[in-house]
N, C-alpha and C positions, 0 to 999 in steps of 0.2 A: 865190328862188321862180321858177326858170327853167324847169322841165321842165313843160310844160302839154300835152304830147302823150298822147293817150289810148292804152291798150293793148287796147280791145276787151273787156276783163274788166270785168264789173259787180259793185259791191259795195253792200251796203245802207249808205247814208250817213246820219249824222245832220245834218239840214240846218242847224241853227243851234246849239242846245246839245249839246256832245258827251256822250258816255256817261259820261266821268269825273266830271261835275258831277251829272248825272241819278241815278246810282247812290247819291249821298249823301243822296238824299231818299226811297229806298226804306225801307220798314219790313216786314221779314219777306219781302223779296224783291219787293215790289210797292209802288205809290203811287196815290192817287187822282188822276185827270186829267180836267180840263175842256176840252172841245173848244169853242172860242169860235165857229167858223163854225156847227157843227150844234147848239150849245147842249146839249150831252149831258155826263154825268158816267159815268166808269168807275171802279171801284175796282181794276181788274186792269192798270193800266198798269205797265210795267217800263222800266228804262234801255235794254233792247235792243229795245223796240219803239215807243218815243215819238218822234214827229217824224222819221221816217226815209223814205227813198225810194231805191229800187234805182237805182244809176247816177247819183245827183245830182252826185257828184264822181267824178273818175278815181281808180283805185287809186293812182297816183302822187302825185296831190295830196292824197289821204287820208294818205299817208305823210309828206308835206311838213307838212301841218297838224299832224300828231301830233308830229313831231320838232321844229318850230320854235315852235308855239303851245301845244299841249295838254300835252306833257310837262313843259316848264319850269313851266307854270302848276299842274300836278298836284303837282309837287315843293314849290312855294310853299304851296299848301292843306296839304299834310301838315305843313308847318313851323307854320302858323298853328293847325292843329287840335291839335297837341302842345303848344302854348305855354302855360305856366303863368303866365297873365297877371296873377294876383293877387300874384305873388311876385317877378316879374323883368320887365325891359324886353325889347323885341324889336327887332333891326335886321334888316331884310329887304330884298332887291332888289325894287324896284317894276315894273321893265321886263317881266316875265312877266305882271304883272297888268294893265298898260296894253295890252300886246299882245293879251291875251285879250279885254279890253273892246272894243278896236278890231275884233277879228275877229267880235265879236258883231254890230256894225253891218253889217259886210260879208257876213255869212252870212244876213242878214235876207232872206227870200224876196220881201218886197215891194220891198227895194232892187234885188234881182236883175231883178224884172220892169221896174222903171222904167228900169234902166240898159239892158236888152235892147231896150227900145222906142226908145231914144234914141241908141244908139251903134253902132259898126261890128262889136261883138262879136256882134251878131245874125246875123252871116255865119258864125259858128262853129258846129259841132255842139253840141247842148243841153249835154252834160256839159262840154265845154270853155268854154262860156260861163260856167258857174258857177265853173269853176276861174280863169278869166280875171279875173272881177270881184273875186274875193277876193284873187289874187295881186297884181294891179295895184294894188288898193286898199290892201293892207298896205304896199306899197312907198311910197305916196305920203301916206297918212293922218296919219302923225306931222307932216308938214309943215303940215297944216291946223289944228292946235291946237283940234280940236272941243270938248274939255273943259278949256280952258286956264284957265277961271275957277275950277275945282275944284282948288284948290292945296294941299289937305290930304287926306291918306289915313289911315284908321285902320280899326278893326273894331268892329262893333256885336254885342254878346253878348246873346243872348236867354236870360234865367234863368227863364222861365216854362214852363208845360207846353203853351203854344200854340206850335206850330212855324211857322217862316217858310214861306211859299209860294214857289215858283219860277216866274215867267213865262217862257215860252219866249223872249221877247226879252232876258232875263237881268237887265238893269238897269232901274231905274225911278227917277224924280225926285219930289222933294216938298219942302216947306218946313217947317222947325221953328223956331218963334220967329223967323220972317222970314229964316232962314238957308236958303240953297239947299243940298240934300243929294241924293245919289245912292247907292242901295243895290244891291249885287250879292249875293244870298244864296248862301252856298256850302255850307251845309248847315241844317237845321232849326233850329240853335241859334246860327249865326254868319253875319254878313254883312260883306263888304267895304263900307267906307262913305267916299264922297268928299264933302268939304265945300268950301264956298266961304267963306274966311276973308280978313280984310283983309290979311294978309301977302302981299307980292309974290312972295316966293321960294317955290318948291315944298317943302313939308315933309310928314313922314310917317313911316311905319314904317322907311324905309330910312335917313333922316338923323337924325331927332330922337327916335325911340322914343315917338312919340305914344301916350298911354295909350288903352285901349279904351274905347268907350262901353257901359255896362251898363244893362239895364232889368229890373225884376222886375215889371213891369206888363203884364198880359194885354191891357189896353185899348190900349196903346202898340203891341203886336205885332199885334193885330187891325186897328188903323188903318193900320199899315205894310202888311199883307196887302190890305186894301182898296186902297191905292195901287197896289200891284202888280197886283192883279186887273183894276182899272178901266183901267190903262194898257194891259194886253194886249187887253181887250175893245174899247178905242177903236181898235185896229189891224184889227179885224174878221176876224182869222184868228189861228191859233196855238193854244197850249194853256197852261193853267196847272196845275202839279202840286203836290201836298201829301201828306206821309205820313198825314195825318189826314183821313179822308173827311168828318167832321163839321165841320171848319173850312172845307172846300172848299164844302160845301153852304150854310154860312152865308154865304159870300162871294157865292155865286149868288143867294141869296135877298135879300141886302143890296144888292148892286149892280144 
């Protein structure tokens, strides 16, 4: 990620969650979306208009994000979504998943504001500041082991009629029977799941063919959606999206 020089051409940038993930939560071309800051719900959200800003990233850096982060992750999602998990194991590379999760941290607008206020990058023009924070962060973040305790990776299959919601932060954490877990919903029926197990060596889809976790309980999915919704609300900004307007309204009334 060496090219951080702007070209003067501005494009509409998805600030945190890219279009490739947002579009998976559309139903008939739209999804319901809750604006945390303004406390409003719209049923006309789309992958093309959610959480975007003109010129937030440069055109060169948009291309870099697509090539190095988004395209490899998109290919991984396609494999997961085609997986016949009831009849066969799956071995898959986890690097694109980790890189995407790390990119979510670094594309968080709250992180951007904090870094801009405390670093020399504030001397750069606005778009280059955002490019710089993500680019430099992605070079260094693997050495920080931010999620080192989550040593197992699998998927959570939602077999209910209640869809997963997607917070704009992407991932959210919770505990299940005392076990720490992190979910990254990738569509209304499936989430990548990180677990904190006693094993010291990293395990998961790449090495061990860890079986998926499945649930047919709507109550479980609704509880997970509440964790996701509350996590985004606590940040005081951003959005939560869901293909089902009724489920999003339920969360607003519950939380």
